[in-house]
N, C-alpha and C positions, 0 to 999 in steps of 0.2 A: 476334379479340382478339389482343393482343400483349403480350409481356413485354419489358421493356427492361433493359439493363445498359450500363455505360460504362467507358471508360478514357481516359487523356490521354497525348498525346505531349508531352514537356517541351521545347518549343521556344519561342523568344520570340514568333514570329508564327504558330504553328500549334497547334491542339488538335483531336484527333480524338475525336468522340463516337460511340459505337456503341450502337445500340438493337436488340435482338433481338425480332422480332415473330412471333407465331404466329397467323395469321388463318384461321379455318375457312372452307372453301368455301361452307358453307351453315349456317344456324341451324336448330335443331330446330323441329318443328311447334309452332305457338303456338295456345293456346285462351284467350288473354288479350288484351284491348285496353285501353290506357292513354291517357288524354287529359286536356286542360285542367289542366295543372300550374299551381298558383296559389300565389304567395308571399304568402298572406293575412296572415301575421304573421311574416315572415322573421326568424330562420332556420327557423321552422316552415313546412312546406310541405304541400300536399295536392293530390291529383289524383283524377280519376274513373276507374273501370274497370268492365268487365264480364268475368266469368270463366265459361268454359264447360267442361263435361266432354266426354268423347269423343263423346257423342251429341248435343252441341250444347245441352244443357240448362244453364240458368243456375245457377252455384254461389253460394250465399249464406252458408253456415255457415263463415265464414273468420275466422282470428285473425291478429294481428301476427306470431306465430311461424311462420306458414305461408309467409311471404314473405322473400326477400332482395332488397334494393333498393340500387342503386348510382347515383352521379352521376359521370359522367366516369371510371368504373371504380373509384371509391372507395366503399366500403360505408357506408351510412347506417343509423341506427337507425329502424326502423319503430315508430311510437308507437301507432297506432290503426288499426283497420279497422272501418268502419261499412257495413253492408249493409241495405237497406230490407226491410220486410215485403213479400212478393210480393203484388201486387194484380192484379185482372183486367186482361187486355190490352185496349187500345183496338182496336176493329174497324177494319180498313184496307181502302181501295181503292188498291192499290199498282200502279204502272206501272214495270216494269223496262225501261230504255232502254239499248241497247247499240250502241256505235260499231262498224260493220262495214266501215269504209273499208279500202282496200288494205293500209295499214300494219298493220292488225290481223290479217292473215292468219297462220296458223300458231300458235305458242305463245301469242300474246296473245289470240287468239280462244278458244283452249282455256282460258286463265285466266278469261276472262269467262264462259264456259259453266260452268266449275266453280263460280264464285261464285254464278251464278244458280241452279244446282242446290242449293247450300247454303241459299239463301233459300227455295226451294220446299220443301226438306226440313223446315225449321223453321217454315214459314208455317202458321198455324192454318187448317185446311180449313173449320172451322165458324165462321161469323160474319164472314169476311173474303173478299176477292176480289183477284185479281191478273191483270194483263195484261202482254204482252210486245211491245215494238216495237224496231225497229232503224233506224239512219239512216246515210246517207252524205251526199250533197248532196240526196237525197230520203229518204223514210221508208217504212216498211212495218209494218203491224200483223200480227204472227204469231199472236197469240192475244188475243182480247178478254177482258174480265173473266170470270173463272171461279174456282171453288175446286177444279177437277178437276186434281189434281197430275200424273197421267200425261199429260194433254193439255199442261200447261205444260212438262213435261220434254221432250216430243216437239218442241214449238215451239223450245225452247232448242237442241236437237240439230240443228235444221234451219238454223241460222244459217250464212251463208257470207259471206266478206269480198271486197270489191272496190269501188273508187271513191274519191271524195274525201270531205271532211268539211265540214259547216256546221251550226252549232248551232241556227239557225232551223229546219232540217229536224228536228232532234232534238225541239224543243219546240213550235213554233207553226205550222209549215207544214201545209197539208192534204196528205193526209187523216189521217195517223197521227202528227202531232205529239203528244208525250207529254201536253202540257197539254190538248189537244183530247180525248184519251182520258180523262184524269183527270177532266175536267169531268162525265163521265157516271157517275162513281163514286157509290156509295150511302153510303160511310162516309168516314172521315178520308182525305183525298187525299194520297198520298205518291208521289214520283217518285225513282227511283234511277238515275243516269246513270253509265255507265262508258265512258271514252274514253282514247285515247292522243294525241289530236290537239291541235294549237295553232291550231284554227280560230277563226273569229270568229262573232259573233251580234249581233243588234240589241238595243237596250235594251228593245224591246217584250216580250222574253222575261220580263223582271222584272215589268213591269206586268201582263202576262197571268197570270203565276204568282200575283201578289197577288190579282187579281180572281177567280181560280179557287179561291183558298184552299189551294193545294197547298204542302206542305213538300218541299223539294228537297234531295237528298243527291247529292254528286258524288264520283266516284272517278277518279283519273287514274293511269294506268300511268307516265306521265312524272313527273319531279320537279316540273315546272311546271304550274300550273293556269291556264288562260285566265281573264282578268279577268272576262268575262261569267259564267262558271261560279262563280267565287268570290263574285261579287255576288249571284247568284240564290240561292245556298245561304245566304249570310249574311242576306239580307233576307227570306227565308221561314222562318227559324228552323231550317234544316237544318245540315249540316256538310259539310266537304270533306276528302278524304284524297288524298295525293299519294305518288308513288314506290312504288306497289303493284306489285311485280314477281313475286310468287309466288302460285300458286293457293291455298296455305294461308292466306296473309295476306289475300287477297281474300275467301276464305270467312269468315274471322274478322271482317272488317270488315262484310260483308253481314249476318252474324248480329247484330253490334252495332247496325247501322242499324235492323234489324228491332226490336230492343228499344227503341231511342230513339224510333222512330216510333210504337210501341205505348204510349209514355209509361210504360215500365217504368224506374223510377229506377235509376241506376248505384250501385255501391258507391263508397266513398271511402277512400283510403289516406292517412295522414298520417305524415310523417317529419321529422327534424331535419336541415337542410342545413348547409353550411359551405363553406369554401374561398373562393378569390378569382377563379374563372373567371366571366366574364360569361355565357358560353353553357354550359348544363348539359344533357348527354344523360342522361336518366333511364332505367334499365332495371330493371324489376320482374320477379322470378322467383317463380312459384308452385311451390315446390320439390316438393311431393308429386305434382304432375301433370307436372313437367318442362316447364312452359309459361313463356313469357317474352314481354314486350312492352316497347316503348320509346315515349317521348315526349321532348320537349325544351322548354326555356324559357330565357329570358334575364333576367338580373338587372340592375336599374338600378344605376349606379355609386353612387347615393345610399344604397343599402342595404348597401354593402360598406364595411368599415372600411379606409380608405386614407389615405396621407400624401402631401401635396403639398409638395415641397421647393422653397423659394423663395430666390433667383431661379432656381435650377437644382439638379439632384441632384449636380452636381459643383462643389466649391469649388476654383477655380483660383487658387492663390497666386501663380503666375507665377515669374519669376526672382528668387530670394532669395540675396543674397550669402552665401558661407560664413561662419559665425560669427555671423550675425544672425538675427533672428526677425521674423515678421509675423503678424498676426491677421486672421481673417475670420469673419463670422457667416452662419449658414444658418437659415432659418425653417422649422419643421415645422408644417404646417397640416392639420387634420383635414378631408379632402375628402369624406368620407362619414359613416358612422355612428361612434359613440363607440368608442375603443380605449384600450388600456393599453400603456405602455412600462415594462418591468421593469428594463432596464439598457441602457447604451450602451457598446459595446466598440470601442476603437480598436486596429487591428491593427499599427500602426507607431508606435514610441515617439517618433519625431520630431514627431508630431502630438499635441497635448495639449488636452483640453477645459478651458478656463479659466472658462467661465460657462455654467451650465445654463439660465439664463433663468427660474429658479424653483426649486421644491423638487426634491431629487434623486429618481431613480426609487426605487420605482415611482410613476408618476403617470398620470393620464388626460387625454385631450383629447377633448372633445365636438365634435359637428358644427360646423364653422366656427371653432373655437378654434385658437390657434396659440401657438408658443413659439419663441424665437430662441436658438440655441446658438452659442457662440463657440469657435473653435479657434485655437490658435497653432501655427505651424510653426517649428521650430528647425533651421536649415540647418547640417548638419555639414560638407557639402561641396557641390559644384556638381551632383551627380547629379540626374537627373530621377526623381521618385518618384511612384508612384501607389499609393494605399491605399484600403481600404474601411472605413467606419465602420458597424458592424453594430448594429442595434437588435433587442433581444429584446422582441418586441411581438406583440400580437394583431392588428395591422394587416396589410394585404396587402403593402405596401411595407416592406421591412425593412433597407434600407441606403442610404447615400449615399456619395459618393466625394470624395477630395481629391487634387489634383495639385500639384506644386511642383518648382522647379529648372529646369535648362537642358536643353532637348531635345537628344538626341544625345550627352549627356555621361553615360557610365556608366549608361545607362537600365536600370532593373530588368528582370530576366528574369521573365516572367510566364507562367502556365499558365492557359488557359481550361478551366473545369470545367463539365461538364453538370450542371445542377440538376434538370431534369425533361424527359423521363423519365430516371430514374437507377437503375432496377433494381426489378423486381417489380410495376410497375404493369400493370394489365390494361385495355385499351381495346377498344371495339367498332370493327371496320373501318367506315370511313366517318364515324366520330364526330369531333367537334372537341376538340382539346386545345391545349396550349401547349408549345413548346420554350423552355426558359430556360437561361441559362448565366451564368457569372461569371468574373472574372479580368481584365476590361478595363472601361473606363468606358462608360456608356450611349451616348456619342456615337460610339464606335468600331464600325465595321461588320464583319460576318461574312458568310460564305456558308454556306448550309444545303443539304445534299444527302441523297438517299435512295437506297438500294440494296435490291433484292429478291433479289439473288443473291450474298450474302456479300461484296459489294465488287467483284465482277467487272465490273459496270457501275454507273454512277451517274446519277441523274436529279435535276436541280435542283429544290429546293423553293423557295428564294428567294435572291436575291443582294442584297448591299449592305444587309443588315438591321441595324438598330441598336436600342438600347433594352433589350438583355439579355433580350428575349422575343419570340416569334413565334407568332401564332395559326395552328395547323396542323390541317388535316383529314387524319385517318389514311387512307392509301390503302386501297382495297378490292382486296386482292391475296392470293391463296392461296399463302403461303410461310412457311417457318419459318427463313429465312436473311436477314431484313431488317435493314438497318443505317441509321443516321442519323449524319451527321458534320457538324461545324461547323469552319470554318477562318477565320482572319483573312485579309485580303487587301490587297494593294497596290492602291490605287484609281487610276483614270485621272484626269488633270487635267480640271477643268470649264472649258470655254471661257468667256471674259469675258461673252459675250452670252447665256449659258444658265444655268439653275439646276438643281441636282440634286434630283430629287423621289424620296424613298425609297419602297420598296414598302409596302403596307398594305392594310387592310380598311376599307370604309366602306359606308354606306347610300346608294344612288343613287335619285333621284327626289324627289317632293314629300314632305318630312318634316314640314311645318308647316301643311298644310291651306290653302295659299295658291296652289297650282299649278293646272294644267290637266289634262285627261284624259290628254294625251300623257305626263305625268310619273308616271303610275300604271301598275301598282302599284310602290311603292318596294320595293327589293330589295337584297340584299347583293352587293357586288362585291369580289373579292380580286385584287389586283395583286401578283404575286410577283416582279416585276423592278423595280428602280429605273430611272428614265429621266431624260434631260436634256430640259428644255423651254426654249424661248425666254423670256427674262425679259420681253419685250414682244412685241407683234404685229410681224411683219416690216415694216420701214420701207420707204419708197419708195427710199431710197438702197441699202439692203441688197438689194432686189429687182433694181434696175437694175445693181448690181455683178455679179450672177450672170447675169441674163437679157439685159442689154444694152439694155433699154427700160424705160420707166416707164408702166404703164397708167393711172396716176392723175396723169400729168404736167399741170402747170398748176393743181393744187389743193393748197393748204396748203404743204408743204415737205418736204425730204429726210427729216426725222426724224418725220414723220407716218406713220401706218400706210398701207401700200399698199392700195388698193382697186381695184375694176374687174377683179378676177381671178376667173376661173371656178375650179371645183374642179379641172378638168384643168390649168389654168395653175399652180395650187398644186402639183399632182403633178409637173409638169415642172420647177418650181423645185427641188423636193426632190431629184430625180435629178440635175439640173445642178449643184447645190451639192455633192452627194456626189462627183460626178466631179471637180470642181475641187479638192476637198480629199483626193482619193485614197481615198475610202471606198466600200464596197460599196453599190450602188444597191438601195434597198428595193422598187422598183416595176418590174414587167415590163409594158410597155404595148403593146397590139396593137389599134389602132383605138380604139373606145370601151371596150374591155375592159382592166381594170387589175388585176393580181395583186400582193398585198402579201406580202413576206417580212419580218416584223417582227424576226426574229432577226439580220438583217444590221445592219451598223454605221452605215449612212448615215442621212440625214435622211428624215423622213416626217411626215405629218400625225398629230396625236394621235388615238387612238381616242376615241370619245365617253366611254368609261369613264375613260380617262386625263385627258381634259379636265375632267370634273366633279370628279374626285379632286383634281387640281391647283388647280382654282378654289376648292374648299371649304377646302383646306389644314387639314383637321381640324375644320372647323365643321359643325355640324348645323343652323345657323340659315339664313335666306334668303341672307345674304351672308357672305363669308369673315370679316368682323369683327363680325358680330352680326345681330340681328333687323331685319326690315323694319318700320318704323312708318308710312310714308307710301307707298302703292303707286303714286301717280301723279306728276305733275310738281311741283305746288304744293299744299301746302307741301313744302319740301325734306326728303328723307329724310336724317337726320344721318349714318347709317352709310354709305350708298351715296355720298353727296357727297364723302366722304373717300377712297373707293376707286376711283371711276370717273366717266366723263362720260356723262350721260344728259340727258333733256329738262329736268330741273330745274336743271342747272348748266352745260351745254355751250355755251349761246348759239347753238344751232342749227347747229353745225359740229363736225366731228371735230377732235381736239386732238393735239398733239405727244405722242409716247410717253413713258411713265414720269413724268408730271407729277402723278399721284395716288399715294397710299400703296400699297406692295406688300402682298401677303397674307403669311401666316405662312411660306410657302415662299420668299418673296422675289420673287414674280411680280407684274407690273404689268398693269393694264388688262384683266383678265378680265371685269370687270363694265363693260359699256358701251363707248363710243368707236366701234368698228366690229364688226360681226358676224364670226364666225370659222368657217371650214370645219373639219369633222372628217372622218376617214376613212370612217365608217360610212354605210350607207344609212339613211334615216329610216324608222323602223318603230315598231310598238308595243312596249312593254315586256312582259315576262312575269315572274311570280314565281319565286322560287328563287335560290339562290346561283350567281353566275357567276364563273369563274376566268379572268383575262386575256382577257376577251371582245374580239373584233375586229369586233363588230357583227352584226346579224341577216342571215341569208341571204335575199336578195330576188331574184326572177326578173330576168333580164338586161334586160327591157323597162323596169324602173324605174330612173330616173336621178336620183331625189331623194336628196340627201345631207344629213347633219345640219349645221345651223348653230347656233352657240351664242353666248351672252354679251350679246345685246342691242347697241344702238348709241346714238349720241349723241342721237337723236331719240326713243328708246324711253321708255315709262313705266318707273318703278322696278321694277314687278313683272315686266317682261320681261327684266330684268338679273339675276334671282336665280340662285343656284348651279345650280338644277335646271331652269331655263327652257330649252326646246328647240323647234326648228322644223326645217323642211326646205326646201331650194331645189333647183331643177333644176341638175344638175352643169355645165351650159353657161351659167348665169346669170352676168352680170358687173354687180354692183351695189355697194352700200356693204358689201361683204364682203371681209374680209382673211383672214389666217391667221397662225398661229405654227407652229413645227416642233418635233419631238421627235427624240431618238435613244435607242434602247435602250442601257442602261448595263451593260456587262459587266465 
């Protein structure tokens, strides 16, 4: 956890924010598990939990006053605790299945053994039975069904690690696949799998599990859970747990799984939530036992009281002659739930509210309601002025801005001030929070840095960040000398043929239920650096100017996208263009081996994460400008037909660049026209948050690289934001590319 404080350096273009963090190296042992946080009547929340005493027995006689509960470090009021009457446990035929691949050797195997012992200790010897299997790319039955606890403990102690991993071996392969063993069970069939691997498995696992009637629970030491495990747990009524890295946590989870599988109902805790964060890390502490547990949930924007400022949160009055006045209006629209505005405070007397658009404060705006407020600017001189108009409100957004005057003439000296964290907050290491600041307009960019050694060295959090806030994951670092700073920066010019894409967070993959298996599971991606991206696909003229030849010569024209380029051709173009412009080359090439250094200033192919982020441009729909209504060629999809060329409107040929509308980032032709190479190998997705990913690691024998965007002959569905495929890196077809540069 950490505590923050701040101070400012009073310079026009610099403000230093300092946050002191104290992060413990380890959390105390836990005998509490918290899960299924549910905004059932937000801001009222509830979650399920099991509590255990030191002997592993379930605690039921609990009251609200026994708990302290926080969300993102802020204490919430616990309203109610409800625990069920203890009922007879369901008899079980349980199979403990443990990954003993080579990567499990050492502490990880010890963790698995400790968890299995916790299960055996709590397992009812009378009326139930338990078996133990292990797996690599093969499997082994260490102990068949028994209620003999010493025999089970001896079997657990005999486990040794070594080999690869495959989930067919864990579940269905002869002779000791867990489902084969479970099928012989006399009672309710339960399988508990512990693994650290990102292996694969066939869909047959799910069908056999359903036929067997087994309930499957999965525990992953890694933060990511393979898709096949997630599905078999979900579809058999079990649960999955990820990021289990301590023996105590694993023991606690095994005890909880035992209660769930025995159909012993959990307790329920209810509390009143609040705040404006979309992501909430919940920590509950059972104070009398010194036990704690965490869970998390996300809140829909529709549940939060927020204001949308139209057309922009900045009223730009422009150049106003001294001695004259001008007026502008801004519309306040309730973008979420109902909120109240108590007053509107203008910080600069040169700006005056002349029309409130209705009754004076206090007033309410319900969901979808709006009000237009008019401001007048009285120019006393030609100075450039920036001011904040603050709203005293229950909404999450509480200010908009106004600018006026002549840039560079007596510009106001401004101080950037840290709003959050600004002193006294407590966060759990690894949790999500926000860094917010004020003193500049939302469009102005800053750089955020982190130090774990009182400023002796700094690590970049994110660069070129705008919007006055940044979603930040608190580093997991044991230090009491941690600092955060924010500085404004002089930005580099953006070339005419490129667009600046800001850093941000988005969900990658199929978000709409219209995608393929290759687009699952959807997962969060955080891009901490801004980057420059070609506004269009590289044209035939642009390619020939650098490389001296046109692989698509004789087709279409100079301003059409270049095609007939392999992935390696695109890599060579990037390095050649970097050399021509005096930039550092991003690629080191040795035969078929290519190494990327994305920190260099030169040109490179976009990573797949950058490509989809730039294509979406903030959209969670199938296309950058809205939903897909027609997945094929005919009838025409009205959204896609405005954005790109596909089988419904291309006439069967690629088209000149930039003839369709740009997306919100100002980028053309990301939907359709020609396919586009990305840097990454083509491979499956995994769940969990990724930060600045450069693609999956694949053995050197694989030469399939990601292609994106669809093409002029594609169905609409193949041109969606998340649609993806792979092609051999030496293929030269209707594939083009665009380039990016890391923006420093």
